[in-house]
KOLKOLKOL-326171 format. One record per residue: residue in three letters; y, z, x of N, C-alpha, C in turn. Coordinates in steps of 0.05 Angstrom, whole numbers. Each point is the difference from the previous one (the first is absolute). Layout:
N
('ALA' (Y Z X) (Y Z X) (Y Z X))
...
END
This chain:
345
('MET' (-24 0 17) (23 0 -17) (26 0 18))
('LEU' (21 -17 -8) (24 0 15) (15 26 -2))
('THR' (11 8 21) (19 24 -2) (25 -8 -13))
('VAL' (16 20 -8) (26 -6 -12) (18 -16 20))
('LEU' (-1 9 26) (16 -13 20) (-9 -29 4))
('THR' (-28 -5 1) (-11 -26 3) (9 -18 -23))
('LYS' (-3 10 -24) (9 -14 -24) (29 -8 2))
('PHE' (16 18 8) (29 -5 2) (5 -22 21))
('THR' (-14 3 23) (3 -21 20) (-8 -28 -8))
('ALA' (-23 0 -15) (-9 -25 -11) (19 -13 -19))
('ILE' (11 16 -18) (18 -10 -21) (26 -10 14))
('ALA' (10 16 20) (24 -7 15) (-4 -26 14))
('GLY' (-24 -4 11) (-6 -24 14) (1 -25 -17))
('LEU' (-11 3 -25) (0 -21 -19) (28 -8 -7))
('GLY' (17 22 -3) (29 -5 -8) (13 -15 23))
('VAL' (-4 7 25) (13 -15 22) (-10 -29 0))
('ALA' (-26 -3 -4) (-11 -27 -1) (13 -17 -23))
('ALA' (3 12 -22) (13 -13 -23) (28 -9 7))
('LEU' (14 19 14) (28 -7 7) (2 -22 20))
('ALA' (-20 -2 17) (-1 -19 22) (-9 -28 -9))
('THR' (-12 -1 -23) (-10 -25 -10) (18 -12 -20))
('PRO' (10 -24 4) (17 -13 -20) (-13 -2 -28))
('ALA' (13 8 -20) (-10 -2 -27) (11 -23 -15))
('PHE' (-10 -23 5) (10 -25 -12) (-8 0 -29))
('ALA' (20 -4 -17) (-8 -2 -29) (-13 -26 -7))
('ASN' (-18 1 -19) (-12 -24 -10) (21 -16 -16))
('VAL' (-4 -26 1) (19 -18 -16) (-5 8 -29))
('GLY' (23 6 -14) (-2 8 -28) (-6 -23 -18))
('PRO' (-6 5 -26) (-7 -22 -18) (22 -19 -6))
('THR' (24 10 0) (23 -18 -7) (4 -20 22))
('LEU' (1 11 26) (3 -19 22) (-22 -20 2))
('GLU' (-25 9 -5) (-23 -18 0) (4 -23 -21))
('GLN' (10 7 -24) (3 -20 -21) (22 -19 7))
('VAL' (22 10 12) (22 -16 8) (-9 -20 21))
('LYS' (-14 9 20) (-10 -18 20) (-18 -20 -9))
('ALA' (-19 8 -18) (-20 -19 -12) (15 -21 -16))
('ARG' (21 8 -14) (15 -19 -18) (15 -19 16))
('GLY' (11 10 24) (16 -16 17) (30 0 -7))
('SER' (8 20 -16) (28 3 -8) (5 29 -11))
('LEU' (25 8 4) (9 25 -13) (13 -6 -27))
('GLU' (-8 15 -21) (12 -3 -26) (20 23 -3))
('CYS' (26 -6 0) (20 20 -1) (19 -6 -24))
('SER' (13 21 -10) (17 -2 -24) (25 -15 6))
('GLY' (8 -17 -21) (26 -12 1) (15 11 -24))
('HIS' (14 -18 -15) (15 8 -23) (-2 -22 -20))
('ASN' (3 7 -25) (-1 -21 -21) (29 -12 -4))
('GLY' (9 -13 20) (27 -9 1) (11 6 28))
('SER' (25 7 2) (12 7 25) (11 29 -1))
('PHE' (-8 17 19) (10 26 4) (18 -2 25))
('LEU' (25 -6 -4) (18 -9 23) (-2 19 23))
('GLY' (-3 -13 24) (0 15 25) (-27 11 8))
('PHE' (-18 4 -19) (-25 12 5) (-23 -19 -6))
('ALA' (1 -14 -21) (-22 -19 -7) (11 -23 -16))
('GLU' (10 -19 13) (13 -22 -16) (-11 -28 10))
('VAL' (4 -20 -16) (-10 -27 6) (24 -17 7))
('ASP' (-1 -14 24) (23 -16 8) (0 -27 -14))
('ASP' (19 -17 6) (4 -25 -15) (-24 -20 7))
('LYS' (-17 6 20) (-23 -16 6) (-26 12 -10))
('GLY' (3 21 -15) (-23 12 -12) (-15 19 17))
('ALA' (12 7 24) (-13 20 19) (10 27 -6))
('TRP' (-19 19 3) (7 29 -4) (15 9 25))
('LYS' (19 19 -5) (14 14 21) (9 26 -10))
('GLY' (9 18 19) (9 27 -8) (-13 21 17))
('LEU' (13 24 0) (-10 21 17) (-29 8 -7))
('ASP' (-6 3 -26) (-27 7 -7) (-20 -21 7))
('ILE' (8 -26 -3) (-17 -23 8) (-5 0 29))
('ASP' (21 6 16) (-4 -1 29) (-18 24 9))
('LEU' (-1 22 -14) (-19 21 6) (-28 -9 -7))
('CYS' (-4 -14 -22) (-26 -12 -5) (-8 -20 22))
('ARG' (19 -16 9) (-5 -19 22) (-8 15 25))
('ALA' (12 23 6) (-8 15 23) (-28 10 -1))
('VAL' (-10 9 -23) (-27 8 -4) (-19 -23 6))
('ALA' (7 -23 -12) (-17 -24 3) (-1 -8 30))
('ALA' (23 1 13) (2 -6 29) (-18 19 16))
('ALA' (-1 26 -6) (-16 19 14) (-29 -7 -3))
('ILE' (-8 -8 -23) (-29 -6 -6) (-9 -27 11))
('PHE' (16 -20 -4) (-8 -28 6) (13 -12 24))
('GLY' (22 13 10) (17 -13 20) (15 -24 -11))
('ASP' (2 -1 -27) (12 -23 -13) (11 9 -27))
('ALA' (26 1 -3) (12 10 -25) (-3 -19 -22))
('SER' (-8 -25 5) (-3 -19 -23) (-25 6 -15))
('LYS' (-18 17 10) (-24 8 -15) (7 22 -19))
('LEU' (21 -4 -15) (9 19 -20) (4 -15 -26))
('ASN' (-11 12 -21) (4 -11 -27) (17 19 -15))
('VAL' (23 -7 -6) (19 18 -16) (-6 -5 -29))
('VAL' (-7 22 -14) (-8 -3 -28) (23 10 -18))
('PRO' (11 -18 -16) (23 8 -19) (-10 19 -21))
('ILE' (10 24 0) (-7 20 -20) (24 15 -9))
('SER' (-1 11 -25) (22 16 -10) (-3 29 9))
('TRP' (20 16 -5) (-1 28 7) (-25 13 -13))
('ALA' (-4 -4 -26) (-22 11 -15) (-28 -10 10))
('GLN' (-1 -24 11) (-25 -11 7) (-10 9 29))
('ARG' (18 14 15) (-7 8 26) (-26 16 2))
('TRP' (-2 20 -16) (-24 18 2) (-25 -13 -10))
('PRO' (-1 -13 -23) (-25 -13 -9) (-9 -21 20))
('ALA' (19 -15 12) (-8 -20 20) (-12 12 25))
('LEU' (11 23 8) (-10 14 23) (-27 12 -5))
('GLN' (-2 13 -23) (-25 14 -6) (-24 -19 -6))
('SER' (7 -24 -10) (-21 -20 -6) (-8 -16 25))
('GLY' (14 3 22) (-6 -14 24) (13 -28 1))
('ASP' (18 -6 -19) (13 -26 0) (20 -2 22))
('ILE' (11 23 9) (16 1 24) (-11 21 19))
('ASP' (7 -2 25) (-9 20 19) (20 22 6))
('LEU' (25 -5 -7) (21 17 10) (25 -5 -18))
('VAL' (14 22 -7) (25 -3 -14) (23 9 19))
('ILE' (16 -19 7) (25 6 14) (23 -11 -18))
('LYS' (10 15 -17) (18 -10 -21) (19 22 -10))
('ALA' (17 9 19) (19 21 -7) (-11 21 -18))
('SER' (-23 11 8) (-15 18 -17) (0 28 12))
('GLY' (8 20 -17) (1 27 9) (-27 15 -1))
('GLY' (-4 18 19) (-22 18 0) (5 23 -20))
('THR' (-16 2 -21) (4 22 -19) (-26 16 -5))
('PHE' (3 23 -10) (-23 18 -6) (-20 -13 -19))
('SER' (9 -12 -22) (-17 -12 -20) (-15 -24 11))
('ARG' (14 -16 16) (-13 -23 11) (-23 8 18))
('ASP' (4 22 14) (-20 10 18) (-23 12 -15))
('THR' (6 18 -20) (-21 17 -12) (-13 -13 -25))
('GLU' (17 -16 -14) (-11 -11 -26) (-9 -30 3))
('LEU' (12 -14 18) (-6 -29 3) (-19 -5 23))
('GLY' (-5 20 17) (-18 -4 22) (10 -19 21))
('LEU' (26 4 6) (14 -16 21) (5 15 25))
('GLN' (5 -13 22) (5 14 25) (24 -14 13))
('PHE' (14 15 16) (26 -9 9) (1 -2 31))
('SER' (16 -19 10) (8 -1 28) (23 19 5))
('ARG' (9 1 24) (25 14 6) (23 -16 -13))
('ALA' (23 13 -5) (22 -14 -12) (12 -20 19))
('TYR' (5 -24 -10) (13 -20 17) (28 -6 -8))
('PHE' (10 13 -22) (27 -4 -10) (7 24 -19))
('LEU' (23 11 2) (9 20 -19) (22 -10 -17))
('GLY' (-1 0 -25) (20 -10 -18) (6 19 -22))
('THR' (24 0 -11) (9 17 -21) (0 -16 -26))
('THR' (-3 15 -22) (2 -13 -27) (28 4 -10))
('LYS' (15 -21 -6) (27 2 -8) (7 -16 -26))
('ALA' (24 -1 -7) (7 -14 -24) (26 -17 6))
('MET' (3 -23 -13) (22 -17 4) (14 -5 -28))
('VAL' (26 -1 -2) (15 -7 -24) (21 -19 5))
('ARG' (10 -12 -22) (23 -18 4) (25 17 4))
('LYS' (16 -9 19) (24 16 7) (18 5 -23))
('ASP' (3 -21 -18) (19 3 -23) (-10 18 -21))
('SER' (-26 12 3) (-9 19 -21) (14 26 3))
('GLY' (12 5 24) (12 25 5) (-18 23 7))
('ILE' (-25 -5 0) (-21 21 7) (1 5 30))
('THR' (2 25 7) (0 6 30) (-24 18 7))
('SER' (-15 10 -20) (-24 15 5) (-17 -2 -24))
('LEU' (-26 6 3) (-18 -3 -23) (5 20 -22))
('GLU' (14 23 7) (6 18 -21) (19 -12 -21))
('GLU' (15 -20 9) (19 -13 -18) (-14 -23 -16))
('ALA' (-25 -5 4) (-14 -22 -12) (-18 10 -24))
('ASP' (4 24 -10) (-16 10 -21) (-1 -19 -24))
('GLY' (-25 -6 -10) (-3 -17 -22) (-2 -29 7))
('GLY' (4 -7 25) (0 -27 8) (-29 -12 3))
('SER' (-2 -26 2) (-26 -13 4) (-3 -6 31))
('ILE' (-25 2 9) (-6 -1 29) (-22 -19 4))
('CYS' (3 -21 17) (-21 -18 7) (-17 12 22))
('ILE' (-26 -1 -3) (-19 13 18) (-23 -18 6))
('PRO' (-10 -2 25) (-23 -17 4) (-26 15 -11))
('ALA' (-15 -13 -17) (-23 11 -12) (-23 4 21))
('GLY' (-17 21 -6) (-23 4 17) (7 12 26))
('THR' (24 13 4) (7 12 25) (7 29 -3))
('THR' (2 14 21) (7 28 1) (29 5 -10))
('ILE' (16 -22 -1) (28 2 -7) (3 9 -29))
('GLU' (-19 -8 -17) (0 8 -28) (1 30 -3))
('ARG' (-19 14 16) (-1 29 -1) (25 13 13))
('GLN' (9 -13 22) (22 12 14) (26 0 -17))
('VAL' (5 -22 -15) (23 -1 -17) (-3 20 -22))
('ALA' (-23 3 -13) (-4 18 -22) (5 30 10))
('SER' (-11 6 24) (1 26 12) (29 7 6))
('TYR' (15 -20 12) (27 5 7) (18 3 -23))
('ALA' (-5 -16 -21) (17 3 -25) (-4 27 -13))
('ASP' (-25 9 0) (-6 27 -10) (15 22 16))
('ARG' (0 -4 26) (12 20 18) (30 3 -4))
('ILE' (14 -23 -5) (29 1 -3) (8 1 -30))
('GLY' (-19 0 -18) (4 4 -28) (12 -23 -14))
('ILE' (-10 -25 5) (10 -23 -14) (-23 -16 -12))
('THR' (5 -18 -19) (-20 -17 -11) (6 -29 7))
('LEU' (-21 -14 8) (3 -28 8) (-21 -16 -16))
('GLU' (7 -24 -7) (-19 -17 -14) (-13 -20 19))
('PRO' (-26 5 9) (-12 -17 19) (-7 -28 -11))
('ILE' (5 -21 15) (-8 -27 -6) (-16 -10 24))
('LEU' (-26 -6 -6) (-19 -6 23) (-5 -28 3))
('PHE' (-2 -9 26) (-7 -28 6) (-21 0 21))
('GLU' (-20 -18 -4) (-21 -3 21) (9 -17 23))
('LYS' (15 -21 -5) (8 -18 21) (28 8 12))
('THR' (2 -1 26) (25 9 12) (23 -19 -9))
('GLU' (-6 -26 -1) (21 -19 -8) (11 5 -27))
('GLU' (-18 8 -18) (8 6 -28) (16 26 -1))
('LEU' (-8 18 16) (14 26 1) (28 -4 11))
('ARG' (3 -16 22) (26 -5 12) (18 -15 -20))
('GLU' (-12 -21 -13) (15 -17 -18) (10 17 -24))
('ALA' (-17 18 -11) (7 17 -22) (25 16 6))
('TYR' (1 13 24) (25 15 7) (24 -18 3))
('PHE' (-3 -21 16) (23 -17 5) (9 -16 -25))
('SER' (-16 -3 -19) (8 -12 -25) (9 21 -21))
('SER' (2 25 8) (11 22 -17) (-18 8 -22))
('ARG' (-27 -4 3) (-19 10 -19) (-4 30 2))
('CYS' (7 12 22) (0 30 3) (24 8 15))
('ASP' (7 25 -3) (24 11 12) (-5 7 29))
('ILE' (-24 8 7) (-6 11 26) (-25 -14 12))
('TYR' (-2 -3 25) (-22 -11 14) (-12 20 19))
('ALA' (-23 10 -6) (-13 19 18) (-20 -14 17))
('GLN' (-1 5 25) (-17 -14 18) (-1 14 28))
('TRP' (-18 -8 16) (0 9 28) (26 -7 13))
('GLY' (14 19 13) (26 -4 12) (3 -25 17))
('PRO' (-18 -5 18) (3 -25 15) (1 -25 -18))
('THR' (-17 -1 -21) (0 -22 -18) (26 -3 -15))
('LEU' (11 22 -8) (26 -2 -14) (22 -12 20))
('ALA' (0 10 23) (20 -10 20) (-4 -30 5))
('ILE' (-25 -9 1) (-5 -29 4) (8 -15 -24))
('ASP' (-7 9 -25) (6 -14 -24) (31 -1 -3))
('ARG' (14 20 6) (30 -1 -1) (10 -20 19))
('SER' (-11 0 24) (11 -18 21) (-4 -30 -5))
('VAL' (-20 -7 -16) (-5 -28 -7) (11 -7 -29))
('SER' (14 19 -13) (11 -6 -27) (24 -17 2))
('ASP' (8 -11 -23) (24 -17 -1) (25 14 10))
('ASP' (2 26 -6) (24 16 9) (-8 28 7))
('PRO' (-8 4 26) (-9 26 9) (19 22 -7))
('SER' (26 -6 2) (20 21 -5) (2 10 -28))
('ALA' (-13 -15 -19) (0 8 -28) (-21 22 -7))
('HIS' (-16 8 19) (-21 19 -4) (1 22 21))
('ILE' (-6 25 -8) (-1 22 18) (-26 15 -3))
('LEU' (-9 10 24) (-23 18 0) (10 28 -4))
('LEU' (-11 13 -19) (8 28 -6) (-9 20 22))
('PRO' (14 21 3) (-8 18 22) (-25 17 -5))
('ASP' (-10 0 -25) (-23 15 -8) (-25 -11 16))
('VAL' (-15 19 13) (-25 -6 12) (-22 13 -17))
('MET' (-14 -17 -16) (-20 10 -18) (-25 9 13))
('ALA' (-7 -12 24) (-24 7 14) (1 -14 27))
('MET' (-15 12 19) (-5 -13 25) (-30 -5 2))
('GLU' (-8 -24 7) (-28 -7 0) (-9 -12 26))
('PRO' (-21 10 13) (-11 -13 23) (-17 -24 -8))
('GLU' (7 -23 11) (-16 -24 -6) (-23 -2 20))
('VAL' (-24 -4 -11) (-25 0 16) (-17 -24 -7))
('ALA' (-18 -7 19) (-21 -18 -7) (-21 15 -16))
('ILE' (-12 -12 -19) (-18 14 -18) (-27 -13 0))
('LEU' (-21 16 4) (-28 -10 4) (-18 16 -17))
('ARG' (-24 -11 -3) (-22 15 -15) (-9 24 16))
('GLN' (-7 21 -14) (-11 23 13) (-28 -6 9))
('GLY' (-9 14 22) (-28 -2 8) (-5 -18 24))
('ASP' (21 -12 12) (-2 -17 23) (21 9 21))
('ASP' (-5 22 13) (20 11 18) (6 -18 23))
('GLN' (-20 -16 9) (4 -18 22) (21 -21 -7))
('TRP' (2 -9 -25) (19 -20 -9) (28 14 -1))
('VAL' (1 24 -7) (26 14 0) (10 3 29))
('ASP' (-19 7 18) (8 3 28) (11 -25 11))
('LEU' (-13 -22 -7) (8 -26 10) (29 -7 -8))
('VAL' (6 4 -27) (28 -6 -9) (19 19 14))
('ASN' (-6 25 3) (18 19 12) (5 -7 28))
('TRP' (-19 -9 15) (3 -6 29) (15 -26 3))
('VAL' (-2 -19 -20) (17 -24 1) (29 8 -4))
('PHE' (6 18 -19) (27 9 -4) (11 14 25))
('SER' (-17 17 12) (9 14 24) (5 -20 23))
('ALA' (-15 -20 2) (5 -20 21) (27 -14 -3))
('LEU' (7 -4 -25) (27 -13 -5) (23 20 8))
('TRP' (-4 26 -7) (21 19 8) (0 6 31))
('PHE' (-24 1 11) (-3 5 29) (13 -22 16))
('ALA' (-6 -25 -10) (12 -23 14) (30 1 -1))
('GLU' (12 6 -23) (29 4 -2) (10 21 19))
('GLN' (-13 23 0) (7 23 16) (1 -7 28))
('GLU' (-20 -17 10) (-2 -7 29) (14 -26 7))
('GLY' (13 -12 -20) (15 -24 5) (-18 -25 5))
('ILE' (-23 -1 -12) (-19 -22 0) (6 -18 -24))
('THR' (5 -25 5) (8 -19 -21) (-18 -25 1))
('GLN' (4 -18 -20) (-14 -25 1) (6 -16 26))
('ALA' (27 3 8) (9 -16 23) (-12 10 26))
('ASN' (-4 26 3) (-8 10 27) (-28 12 0))
('VAL' (-16 -3 -22) (-26 14 -1) (-19 -13 21))
('ASP' (2 -26 6) (-17 -10 21) (7 10 28))
('GLU' (25 4 6) (8 12 25) (-9 29 1))
('MET' (2 14 -22) (-9 28 -1) (-31 4 5))
('LYS' (-14 -20 -11) (-28 1 3) (-8 -8 29))
('ALA' (14 -18 11) (-6 -8 28) (7 22 19))
('ASN' (20 17 -5) (9 21 18) (8 25 -16))
('PRO' (-19 14 -12) (6 23 -17) (15 21 16))
('PRO' (25 8 -10) (14 20 15) (-11 28 -2))
('THR' (-16 5 -21) (-14 27 -2) (-28 -4 -8))
('SER' (-17 22 4) (-28 -2 -8) (-3 -2 -30))
('GLU' (19 13 -15) (-2 -2 -28) (4 -29 -10))
('ILE' (20 -14 11) (4 -27 -8) (-23 -17 9))
('GLY' (-12 6 22) (-25 -15 8) (-22 3 -20))
('LYS' (-3 25 -10) (-21 4 -21) (6 -13 -26))
('LEU' (26 1 -8) (8 -13 -25) (-5 -29 1))
('LEU' (6 -13 22) (-2 -30 1) (-27 -10 9))
('GLY' (-20 18 3) (-27 -8 5) (-6 -5 30))
('VAL' (19 7 17) (-5 -3 29) (-22 19 9))
('THR' (3 24 -10) (-21 20 4) (-21 -2 -23))
('PRO' (-24 -6 7) (-20 -4 -21) (-6 25 -17))
('GLY' (-10 -4 -24) (-10 22 -17) (17 7 -24))
('GLN' (24 -13 -4) (17 7 -22) (-9 -15 -27))
('GLY' (-17 -20 2) (-7 -13 -24) (-25 10 -14))
('ALA' (-21 5 15) (-25 7 -10) (0 23 -20))
('PRO' (14 22 3) (1 22 -20) (10 -10 -26))
('LEU' (16 -21 -2) (11 -10 -25) (-16 -24 -10))
('GLY' (-20 -9 16) (-15 -25 -8) (16 -25 6))
('LEU' (19 2 20) (17 -23 6) (-5 -8 30))
('ASP' (12 -23 8) (1 -7 27) (21 17 15))
('ASP' (-1 3 27) (18 16 14) (28 -13 -2))
('ASP' (3 -25 -4) (26 -13 -1) (15 3 -28))
('TRP' (-11 16 -17) (10 1 -27) (30 5 -2))
('ALA' (10 20 14) (28 7 0) (17 -21 12))
('TYR' (-8 -11 23) (13 -24 12) (3 -22 -21))
('ASP' (-22 -6 -15) (2 -22 -19) (20 6 -22))
('VAL' (1 26 -9) (19 8 -21) (28 -5 9))
('ILE' (7 9 24) (28 -1 9) (7 -29 7))
('LYS' (-19 -15 12) (5 -28 6) (5 -17 -25))
('ILE' (-15 5 -21) (2 -15 -24) (21 9 -19))
('VAL' (3 26 -3) (19 11 -21) (25 14 13))
('GLY' (-3 11 23) (23 14 12) (-4 30 -4))
('ASN' (19 16 11) (-1 28 -4) (13 8 -27))
('TYR' (2 25 -7) (10 9 -25) (29 -10 -5))
('SER' (16 4 21) (28 -8 -1) (3 -29 -6))
('GLU' (-16 -17 13) (2 -28 -5) (-7 -7 -29))
('ILE' (-21 14 -10) (-8 -5 -27) (23 8 -20))
('TYR' (11 24 5) (20 11 -17) (25 -18 0))
('GLU' (10 -6 23) (26 -15 3) (-2 -28 -12))
('ARG' (-22 -14 3) (-1 -27 -10) (-4 -1 -31))
('ASN' (-11 21 -11) (-6 1 -29) (21 12 -16))
('ILE' (11 22 8) (20 15 -17) (23 9 16))
('GLY' (0 -2 27) (20 11 17) (21 -21 8))
('SER' (10 3 25) (23 -17 9) (-7 -29 2))
('GLY' (-25 -7 2) (-9 -28 2) (-4 -13 -27))
('SER' (4 14 -21) (-4 -10 -27) (26 -1 -15))
('ILE' (-1 -12 -23) (25 -2 -18) (6 28 -12))
('TYR' (-20 18 1) (5 27 -13) (15 19 19))
('ASP' (-4 -3 26) (15 16 20) (-1 30 -7))
('MET' (-24 11 -5) (-3 28 -8) (-3 18 26))
('PRO' (17 19 5) (-4 17 23) (-25 17 -2))
('ARG' (-12 6 23) (-26 14 0) (3 29 -8))
('GLU' (21 14 9) (5 28 -6) (-25 17 4))
('ILE' (-10 13 -20) (-23 18 3) (-26 -14 9))
('ASN' (1 -27 -4) (-24 -14 7) (0 -11 30))
('ASN' (18 13 15) (-1 -4 29) (-23 15 13))
('LEU' (-5 -5 25) (-18 16 16) (12 28 5))
('TRP' (-16 19 8) (8 27 6) (21 1 21))
('ASN' (-1 -18 20) (18 1 22) (26 -16 -6))
('ASN' (4 -8 -25) (24 -14 -8) (11 12 -26))
('GLY' (-6 25 -5) (11 13 -23) (-16 -1 -26))
('GLY' (-25 -12 2) (-16 -3 -25) (-24 18 0))
('VAL' (-18 -5 -17) (-24 17 -3) (-26 -13 7))
('LEU' (-1 -26 6) (-24 -13 7) (-8 4 29))
('TYR' (-26 3 4) (-10 4 28) (-28 -9 2))
('PRO' (-8 -9 23) (-29 -8 5) (-18 24 7))
('MET' (-25 -5 -5) (-20 19 11) (-3 -8 30))
('VAL' (-15 16 15) (-1 -3 29) (-24 -17 8))
('PHE' (5 -21 16) (-21 -17 12) (-9 13 26))
('ASP' (-20 17 -2) (-10 16 25) (-26 -12 10))
END
């Protein structure tokens, strides 16, 4: 019979051995299905969600959310064209994901308790923080939602904004008449054609809609902040390896920005990595792909094809776009924001 000391020594030895042996995760079912199909099925929008998921005049998808889908496809295949963007409404997101019609939802979607516990969904880290706000016509004289008691309010159907508006109205003691629209274009048109007094929406979307209206100066965003929501990629529960993959793709985009790695210089950085961490990120040091079921060059492919997070942001909704939206809280930690990468060790 083993003595207590011998048992402890044996157990400790097993622990050391376990720590010394790389624990590569098996490829999860979602990644297997995506590879077998030869394409990533990712959420789009049933129309154009300006700045995030919109269709250009040539019929091609573009936007911040679309580029994040492209980044995941680039990590898996080394080719962002192996992405199929599926047009779906806000309400269709969850059934499409749960049925397997799409692999991933990146669609300005918030991580909420009910989505986690009731719908069986799982979340990535937040890639964007946005507030829920309201817009009114300047000539209405309304300067805060307290002054809009009894007014009608246009709201996107099938979103958390419905609950946020109701909760905020209760909190400040007013009554609002909700008018719901499935399609973003119909929602926008309803407000701008005066079918409702107030337009409730994600703050960035309101700013974009006002900027592309016939007369931006005729509309004001009210100071009320009804909610702050972290936007996350949403995935089916039960496939942790797929969640890891998406999280590390996002971290690669933030780490690349943090370290100054861009589409233009990523080849030079790979040829002469200035730090060991950058060498690991770009696949110079082997072993960064296998734990995720990917090739070692996966992060290099992402940056070479899509760019870092700053490049994605600026060309879609920032200074390189017609929307010119400042990053503010969505900057990296070292530039006054809240976003940060995990560590490539």
